[in-house]
C-alpha positions as CSV (number, residue, x, y, z in Angstrom):
1,M,0.1,0.2,-0.2
2,N,1.4,3.4,-0.7
3,A,2.0,6.4,1.2
4,V,-1.2,8.4,-1.1
5,T,-3.3,5.0,-0.4
6,E,-2.9,4.6,3.4
7,Q,-3.4,8.9,3.5
8,L,-7.2,7.9,1.9
9,I,-7.7,5.9,3.9
10,V,-6.8,7.4,6.5
11,F,-8.6,10.7,6.0
12,I,-12.5,8.8,5.3
13,A,-11.8,6.7,8.6
14,S,-11.8,9.6,10.2
15,L,-14.3,11.9,8.3
16,I,-17.2,8.8,8.9
17,A,-15.8,7.8,11.6
18,N,-15.9,11.9,13.5
19,T,-19.0,12.3,12.0
20,F,-20.8,9.0,13.0
21,S,-19.1,10.1,16.4
22,A,-21.3,13.9,16.7
23,L,-24.4,12.3,15.2
24,A,-24.2,9.5,18.1
25,G,-23.0,11.5,21.5
26,G,-19.6,9.5,20.9
27,G,-17.9,6.5,19.2
28,A,-15.2,7.3,17.4
29,G,-12.8,4.7,18.5
30,L,-14.7,3.1,17.6
31,I,-14.3,3.2,14.0
32,Q,-11.0,5.4,13.7
33,F,-8.7,3.5,16.2
34,P,-9.4,-0.1,15.1
35,V,-8.7,1.4,11.6
36,L,-4.9,3.4,12.6
37,I,-4.1,-0.2,14.6
38,F,-5.4,-2.3,11.1
39,L,-3.0,-0.1,9.0
40,G,-0.3,-1.8,11.5
41,L,0.5,1.0,14.1
42,S,0.7,-1.1,17.4
43,F,-2.4,0.0,20.1
44,S,-0.2,3.0,21.7
45,V,1.0,4.3,18.4
46,A,-2.2,3.9,17.6
47,L,-3.8,5.6,20.8
48,A,-1.6,9.2,20.9
49,T,-2.2,9.2,17.2
50,H,-6.3,9.1,17.7
51,K,-5.8,10.8,20.3
52,V,-4.0,13.7,18.4
53,A,-6.6,13.8,15.8
54,S,-9.7,13.1,18.1
55,V,-9.3,16.7,19.3
56,A,-10.2,18.4,16.3
57,L,-13.5,16.7,16.3
58,G,-14.5,18.3,19.4
59,V,-13.2,22.1,18.1
60,G,-16.0,20.4,14.9
61,A,-18.7,20.0,16.9
62,T,-18.1,22.9,19.7
63,V,-18.1,25.8,16.9
64,R,-21.5,24.2,16.2
65,Y,-23.4,23.6,19.0
66,L,-21.5,26.8,20.3
67,K,-24.7,28.5,18.2
68,E,-27.9,26.1,20.6
69,D,-28.3,26.5,24.7
70,F,-27.2,24.0,25.7
71,V,-25.3,24.0,28.1
72,E,-25.2,24.9,32.0
73,R,-21.3,26.6,32.3
74,N,-21.6,25.1,36.2
75,F,-22.3,21.8,34.9
76,A,-19.4,21.5,32.6
77,L,-17.3,22.5,34.5
78,F,-18.2,19.6,37.0
79,L,-18.0,17.5,33.9
80,L,-14.0,18.9,33.1
81,L,-13.0,18.5,37.4
82,M,-14.9,15.0,37.3
83,G,-12.9,13.9,34.0
84,V,-9.5,14.9,33.9
85,P,-7.0,14.0,36.3
86,A,-8.6,10.6,35.7
87,V,-7.8,10.8,31.5
88,V,-4.0,11.7,32.8
89,L,-4.3,9.0,35.1
90,G,-5.2,6.5,32.3
91,S,-2.5,8.8,29.9
92,F,-0.1,7.2,32.1
93,A,-1.3,3.3,32.1
94,I,-1.5,2.4,29.2
95,V,1.5,2.8,28.4
96,S,2.5,-0.4,30.0
97,I,-0.2,-2.8,29.2
98,P,0.8,-5.2,26.5
99,D,-0.9,-4.9,22.8
100,A,-2.3,-8.3,23.8
101,L,-4.4,-7.7,26.0
102,A,-5.5,-3.8,25.4
103,K,-6.6,-5.7,22.4
104,L,-8.5,-8.1,23.9
105,A,-9.7,-5.0,26.4
106,L,-10.9,-2.8,23.4
107,G,-12.9,-5.3,21.7
108,L,-15.0,-6.9,24.6
109,L,-15.3,-3.3,26.0
110,T,-17.3,-3.0,21.9
111,T,-18.7,-5.6,22.2
112,G,-21.1,-5.3,24.9
113,L,-20.7,-1.8,23.8
114,G,-23.2,-2.6,20.8
115,V,-24.8,-4.9,22.4
116,Y,-26.4,-3.2,25.2
117,S,-27.8,-0.3,23.0
118,V,-29.6,-3.0,20.7
119,F,-31.6,-3.6,24.2
120,Q,-32.2,0.7,24.8
121,T,-34.4,1.3,23.1
122,Q,-35.8,4.9,23.8
123,L,-32.1,7.1,24.6
124,G,-33.1,10.5,26.3
125,Q,-36.1,11.7,24.2
126,E,-37.3,14.0,27.7
127,Y,-35.3,16.2,29.5
128,T,-35.6,15.2,33.1
129,P,-33.2,16.4,35.8
130,R,-32.5,13.8,38.2
131,H,-30.1,13.7,40.7
132,R,-28.7,17.1,41.3
133,D,-27.9,16.8,45.0
134,R,-24.6,16.1,46.8
135,Q,-25.2,12.5,46.7
136,G,-26.2,12.1,43.3
137,F,-22.9,14.4,42.2
138,M,-21.0,11.6,44.6
139,I,-22.5,9.0,42.8
140,G,-22.5,10.4,39.4
141,G,-18.9,12.3,38.8
142,G,-17.3,8.8,40.9
143,L,-19.1,7.3,37.5
144,L,-17.6,9.9,35.6
145,F,-13.5,9.1,36.8
146,A,-14.0,5.6,36.0
147,I,-15.5,6.5,32.1
148,G,-12.5,9.3,32.2
149,F,-9.1,7.1,32.6
150,L,-10.7,4.8,30.4
151,N,-10.9,8.3,28.3
152,G,-7.4,7.8,28.7
153,S,-6.7,4.5,28.3
154,I,-8.8,1.6,26.2
155,A,-10.0,5.3,23.9
156,S,-12.9,3.1,22.8
157,G,-16.8,4.5,23.2
158,T,-16.1,6.4,25.7
159,G,-18.3,8.9,24.8
160,L,-20.9,7.0,24.7
161,F,-20.5,6.0,28.1
162,T,-20.3,9.6,28.6
163,T,-23.6,10.5,26.9
164,L,-25.5,7.5,28.4
165,L,-24.4,8.1,32.6
166,L,-25.8,12.1,31.6
167,V,-29.1,10.4,30.0
168,R,-29.2,7.4,32.4
169,W,-27.9,8.8,35.7
170,F,-29.0,13.0,35.4
171,G,-32.7,12.7,33.7
172,M,-31.3,15.0,30.2
173,D,-32.5,14.3,27.2
174,Y,-30.5,13.2,24.2
175,K,-29.3,16.2,22.2
176,R,-28.5,17.8,25.4
177,A,-25.9,15.0,26.2
178,V,-24.5,14.7,23.0
179,A,-23.5,18.4,23.3
180,Y,-22.3,18.3,26.4
181,T,-20.2,15.2,25.4
182,L,-18.9,16.6,22.4
183,I,-18.4,19.7,23.7
184,I,-16.6,18.4,27.1
185,V,-15.2,14.8,25.7
186,G,-14.3,15.6,22.9
187,L,-12.2,18.6,23.0
188,F,-11.5,19.4,27.3
189,W,-10.5,15.4,27.9
190,N,-9.1,14.3,24.7
191,G,-7.3,17.3,24.5
192,T,-5.7,16.4,27.5
193,G,-5.0,12.4,26.6
194,A,-3.3,14.2,23.7
195,I,-1.2,15.8,25.4
196,V,-0.1,13.7,27.8
197,L,0.9,10.6,25.4
198,A,1.9,13.0,22.6
199,L,4.9,13.7,26.1
200,I,5.3,10.5,26.6
201,A,4.5,7.8,23.6
202,E,5.0,7.9,20.2
203,V,2.8,9.4,17.3
204,K,2.7,9.4,13.9
205,W,2.6,12.2,12.6
206,S,2.5,12.4,8.9
207,W,-1.4,11.3,9.5
208,I,-1.8,14.1,11.4
209,P,-2.9,16.7,8.8
210,V,-5.7,14.3,7.1
211,L,-6.9,13.6,10.3
212,L,-7.3,16.2,11.9
213,I,-9.5,17.7,9.1
214,G,-11.4,14.2,8.9
215,S,-12.5,15.1,12.8
216,F,-12.7,18.6,11.7
217,I,-15.1,18.2,8.8
218,G,-17.0,15.5,10.4
219,G,-17.2,16.7,13.7
220,Y,-19.2,19.8,12.8
221,T,-20.8,18.3,9.9
222,G,-22.2,14.9,12.6
223,A,-23.1,17.6,15.2
224,H,-25.3,20.5,12.8
225,L,-27.3,16.8,11.9
226,A,-27.7,16.1,15.0
227,I,-29.7,19.0,16.1
228,L,-31.7,19.6,13.1
229,K,-32.3,15.4,12.1
230,G,-32.1,12.6,15.1
231,N,-30.6,10.6,15.0
232,R,-32.6,7.0,16.0
233,W,-32.0,5.9,11.7
234,I,-28.0,6.2,13.1
235,K,-28.7,4.1,16.4
236,R,-29.0,1.0,14.6
237,S,-26.4,1.6,12.5
238,Y,-24.0,1.9,16.0
239,E,-24.9,-1.2,17.0
240,V,-23.9,-3.0,13.5
241,I,-20.8,-1.2,13.4
242,T,-19.7,-1.7,16.8
243,I,-19.9,-5.5,17.2
244,L,-18.6,-6.3,14.0
245,V,-15.1,-3.7,14.8
246,G,-15.7,-5.6,18.5
247,L,-15.3,-8.9,16.5
248,K,-12.8,-8.6,14.1
249,L,-10.5,-6.5,17.4
250,L,-11.4,-10.3,19.1
251,F,-10.7,-13.0,16.4
């Protein structure tokens, strides 16, 4: 495979993955990250490269969501404070995990995510805020810390886990949850992980420009479509892709 073909595959994967992620409230890593592995990068190099590129998803989606009135500043700050330290810890932890074990964990997590989603016929159709007391924030914060650690280490599906947590625990409707996920996880959590991993792990810098372009365009486009169209039809496609990618990594 020549360099031009590689760059084209990387760009297409990035564009599709990030458009899909911005529509579904997470999941860019479920497509883009395995593609980098399938093209020959080791787990740690693929993770670092994916993290650096995925920041553009958050930028693209944030540019679009700034036109809407979904985000509460104090709640966004809460998500930021709970996740960023965990992302740093997870990023340091992953570089010492063997490739085979990391791929196994990624495959199991990805497949489980798809299977779980199949049984969720309704996902945040109404905005009914709950668990906004001290105990609710403590439990929710602990869960966010765990997701942040996964975001820094395994990387796959943590955006969608965050979206599900915001829907199930904090009572958000899907559109609000997706907005928080793309801005906080896509921009700030991923940005933190990208900085840490770029300092301690190898990055495939020659692929970064096309990944950034695909991520930004996909992030903006997906956020725009999510606001206008909703996500019900994308949900089924997402389930199929998550399960297939997970099985591919496992077998």
